[in-house]
C-alpha positions in Angstrom: -56.9 -3.5 75.8 -58.2 -5.8 72.9 -55.7 -7.7 70.9 -54.6 -5.8 67.7 -55.4 -8.8 65.5 -59.1 -8.2 66.2 -59.1 -4.6 65.2 -60.4 -5.2 61.7 -63.1 -7.5 63.0 -64.2 -4.7 65.4 -64.3 -2.2 62.5 -66.6 -4.6 60.6 -68.8 -5.1 63.6 -69.0 -1.3 64.1 -70.1 -0.7 60.5 -72.9 -3.3 61.0 -74.2 -1.1 63.8 -74.1 2.1 61.8 -77.9 2.4 61.7 -78.6 1.6 65.3 -80.5 4.0 67.6 -77.6 5.4 69.6 -75.8 6.6 66.5 -79.0 8.4 65.3 -79.2 10.2 68.7 -75.6 11.3 68.4 -76.3 12.7 64.9 -79.3 14.6 66.2 -77.3 16.1 69.0 -74.7 17.3 66.6 -77.3 19.2 64.7 -78.8 21.1 67.8 -75.6 21.4 69.9 -75.2 25.0 68.9 -78.7 25.8 70.0 -78.0 24.6 73.5 -74.6 26.4 73.6 -76.1 29.7 72.5 -79.1 29.4 74.8 -76.9 28.7 77.8 -74.8 31.8 77.0 -78.0 34.0 76.8 -79.2 32.7 80.2 -75.8 33.4 81.8 -75.8 37.0 80.4 -79.4 37.5 81.7 -78.2 36.6 85.2 -75.3 39.0 84.8 -77.6 41.8 83.7 -79.9 41.2 86.7 -76.9 41.7 89.0 -75.8 44.9 87.2 -79.3 46.3 87.2 -79.5 45.7 91.0 -76.2 47.5 91.5 -77.5 50.5 89.5 -80.7 50.6 91.4 -78.8 50.8 94.7 -76.1 53.3 93.8 -77.5 55.7 96.4 -78.2 53.1 99.1 -76.0 53.6 102.2 -73.5 50.8 102.8 -74.6 48.8 99.8 -72.1 46.3 98.4 -72.2 45.5 94.7 -72.9 42.0 93.3 -70.9 40.2 90.7 -72.4 37.3 88.7 -69.7 34.6 88.3 -70.0 32.1 85.4 -68.4 28.7 84.8 -68.0 26.8 81.6 -69.6 23.4 80.9 -67.1 20.6 80.3 -65.4 20.8 77.0 -65.8 18.1 74.3 -63.1 16.6 72.1 -63.6 17.1 68.3 -62.6 14.1 66.1 -62.4 13.7 62.4 -65.8 13.0 60.9 -64.6 10.7 58.1 -63.3 8.2 60.6 -65.3 5.6 62.4 -65.1 7.2 65.8 -65.5 5.2 68.9 -66.0 1.5 68.1 -68.7 -0.3 70.0 -67.4 -3.7 70.8 -69.9 -6.6 71.2 -69.2 -9.3 73.7 -66.2 -11.4 72.6 -65.2 -13.5 75.6 -63.2 -11.3 77.9 -62.9 -8.4 75.5 -65.4 -5.9 76.6 -64.8 -2.2 76.0 -64.1 0.2 73.2 -61.4 1.1 70.8 -60.9 4.6 69.5 -59.5 5.0 66.0 -60.5 8.7 65.3 -57.8 11.2 65.9 -58.5 14.2 68.1 -58.8 17.5 66.2 -59.3 19.9 69.1 -61.7 20.9 71.9 -65.2 22.4 71.7 -66.9 24.5 74.4 -70.4 23.5 75.3 -71.6 26.7 76.9 -71.6 28.4 80.3 -73.9 28.7 83.3 -74.1 30.9 86.4 -72.0 29.6 89.2 -72.9 32.2 92.0 -73.7 35.8 92.7 -70.6 37.1 94.5 -70.8 40.2 96.7 -67.7 42.5 96.6 -67.1 43.8 100.1 -64.9 46.7 99.1 -64.9 49.8 101.3 -67.2 52.5 100.1 -66.2 56.2 100.4 -67.3 58.2 103.5 -69.7 61.1 103.2 -69.8 63.7 106.0 -73.3 64.5 107.3 -72.6 66.0 110.8 -75.6 64.1 112.1 -74.6 62.3 115.3 -77.0 59.4 114.5 -75.1 58.7 111.2 -72.4 56.2 111.8 -69.9 54.7 109.3 -67.5 51.8 109.6 -64.0 52.2 108.2 -62.7 48.7 107.7 -64.1 45.2 107.8 -67.1 44.5 110.0 -70.8 45.0 110.4 -73.2 46.7 112.8 -75.3 44.2 114.8 -79.1 44.8 114.7 -81.9 43.1 116.6 -84.8 41.9 114.4 -87.8 39.7 115.1 -86.0 37.0 113.1 -82.9 37.1 115.2 -79.6 39.1 115.0 -78.8 40.6 111.6 -75.8 42.6 110.3 -75.6 45.7 108.2 -73.2 48.3 106.9 -76.0 50.9 106.7 -75.2 53.4 109.5 -78.2 55.7 109.0 -79.9 55.5 112.4 -82.2 57.7 114.4 -83.6 57.9 117.9 -86.7 55.7 118.4 -89.7 56.5 120.5 -88.4 54.3 123.3 -85.1 56.1 123.6 -83.1 53.5 121.6 -80.9 54.0 118.5 -82.8 52.2 115.7 -82.6 51.7 112.0 -85.0 53.2 109.5 -87.1 50.0 109.9 -87.2 50.4 113.7 -84.8 47.6 114.5 -82.6 48.4 117.6 -78.8 48.9 117.1 -77.0 46.6 119.4 -74.2 47.3 121.8 -72.2 44.7 123.6 -74.7 44.9 126.4 -77.9 45.0 124.3 -79.9 47.8 122.7 -78.5 51.2 123.2 -80.6 53.7 125.2 -79.6 57.3 124.7 -81.0 60.9 124.7 -80.9 63.2 121.7 -77.7 65.2 121.3 -76.1 64.1 124.6 -73.8 61.4 123.4 -70.5 60.9 121.6 -69.1 57.9 119.9 -65.3 57.5 119.6 -63.3 55.5 117.0 -63.5 52.3 119.0 -67.3 52.5 119.1 -67.5 53.5 122.8 -70.6 55.6 123.5 -70.3 58.4 126.1 -73.2 60.4 127.5 -73.5 63.6 129.5 -76.9 64.9 130.4 -75.7 68.4 131.0 -75.2 68.9 127.3 -78.6 67.7 126.2 -79.8 69.8 123.3 -76.5 71.4 122.5 -74.5 69.1 120.2 -71.7 71.7 119.7 -70.7 71.4 123.4 -69.9 67.8 122.9 -66.9 68.7 120.8 -65.5 71.4 123.2 -65.9 69.7 126.6 -63.4 70.7 129.3 -61.7 68.3 131.6 -64.1 69.0 134.5 -67.1 68.6 132.2 -65.8 65.1 131.2 -66.1 64.1 134.9 -69.9 64.0 134.5 -69.6 61.8 131.4 -70.5 58.1 131.6 -69.7 55.2 129.3 -73.0 53.9 128.1 -71.9 50.9 126.0 -69.7 49.9 123.1 -71.0 49.2 119.6 -71.2 45.5 118.8 -69.2 45.3 115.6 -69.2 41.8 114.2 -67.4 40.0 111.4 -67.3 36.4 110.0 -64.5 34.3 108.6 -66.0 34.1 105.1 -68.2 37.1 104.4 -68.7 36.1 100.7 -71.2 33.5 102.0 -73.4 35.8 103.9 -77.0 35.8 102.8 -78.8 39.0 101.9 -82.0 39.6 103.7 -83.2 42.9 102.2 -83.1 46.4 103.7 -79.3 46.2 103.7 -79.4 43.3 106.1 -77.3 40.2 106.1 -77.4 36.9 108.0 -74.9 34.2 108.6 -75.0 30.8 106.9 -73.3 27.4 107.4 -70.5 28.4 105.0 -69.9 31.9 106.3 -69.3 30.8 109.8 -70.7 32.3 113.0 -70.3 36.0 113.6 -67.9 37.2 116.4 -67.1 40.6 117.9 -64.0 42.0 116.4 -61.1 43.3 118.6 -57.8 45.0 118.2 -56.4 45.8 114.7 -59.2 43.7 113.1 -61.8 46.0 114.5 -63.2 48.6 112.1 -62.9 52.3 113.1 -66.2 54.1 113.8 -66.8 57.4 112.3 -69.7 59.4 113.8 -71.3 62.0 111.6 -70.4 60.1 108.4 -72.2 57.6 106.1 -70.6 55.0 103.9 -71.7 55.3 100.3 -72.3 52.3 98.0 -69.2 50.8 96.4 -70.8 51.0 93.0 -69.3 53.0 90.2 -72.2 54.0 87.8 -69.8 54.4 84.8 -68.2 51.0 85.3 -71.6 49.4 85.6 -72.8 51.0 82.4 -69.8 49.7 80.6 -70.5 46.2 81.9 -74.1 46.5 80.8 -73.0 47.3 77.3 -70.7 44.3 77.3 -73.5 42.1 78.5 -75.8 43.3 75.7 -73.2 42.7 73.0 -72.5 39.1 74.4 -76.3 38.5 74.5 -76.7 39.6 70.9 -73.8 37.4 69.8 -75.4 34.3 71.4 -78.7 35.2 69.8 -77.0 35.3 66.4 -75.6 31.8 67.0 -79.1 30.5 67.7 -80.4 32.2 64.5 -77.6 30.7 62.4 -78.2 27.2 63.8 -81.9 27.6 63.2 -81.3 28.6 59.6 -78.9 25.8 59.0 -81.4 23.3 60.4 -84.1 24.7 58.3 -82.0 24.3 55.1 -81.1 20.8 56.2 -84.8 19.8 56.5 -86.1 21.7 53.5 -83.3 21.0 51.0 -80.9 18.3 51.9 -83.5 15.8 53.3 -86.1 16.5 50.5 
């Protein structure tokens, strides 16, 4: 810390530097600071509106999980009295190198916001009964495992059908995986229990009602085909969307593993999980975004008008 006896000398040195280039840059920044703050707010609201629009577009998509745009503030700035000298720039004086601050702090000033991440909310969607044996829903945490040309992917969309090769596949034709690989089955001759175990009985082929009312002797001809490969990760918020309701693991989400015990989601055959999107709530959020966007727009207009008056009147 410089010696107090030199403070007045430092003040005089600072006044001599009042017309230097760095001070001019600071004064310019003070003029346009509001433009940058308003523009950053508009961009952040635009990203938020994109997430809301995507949620609204997928309100009827099976197993869809809504997105939430998370924003973070830029570092705040300290406001100081403008009639004081501010931060003194100290020229080299022996061992005294640094700065002395004489301007008292008035308060803090925000400098805008930016988008931090798009966060996916993995809340359970409601279950809708379809009575279609190829419609499967998960009640709890976890994902179906699906084999794709790009590797194993994960989904909550349980709308499946029987493929031409006798496998249970997605609408895109990707095989649903059991713990032993793709699941081969015949139409209307299988039953899936809450644990995901798939039972088949050829004597009931073509008669789905008989599957519900099997007798003890009829169960003797029933075989266990496989068990659904229900996967989960340690940090699902870091899963990456791949389109078509598919997800893939990332470095931050961790590797997927088969769930067991109480952590395993219950399987509901004949049901579909709806999207966890509330259209009314999303519409309210959309209105809030529009109001915030307009407020930031007015800030930019006010700054532009002030700058225009400064140039046309004050500096004339």
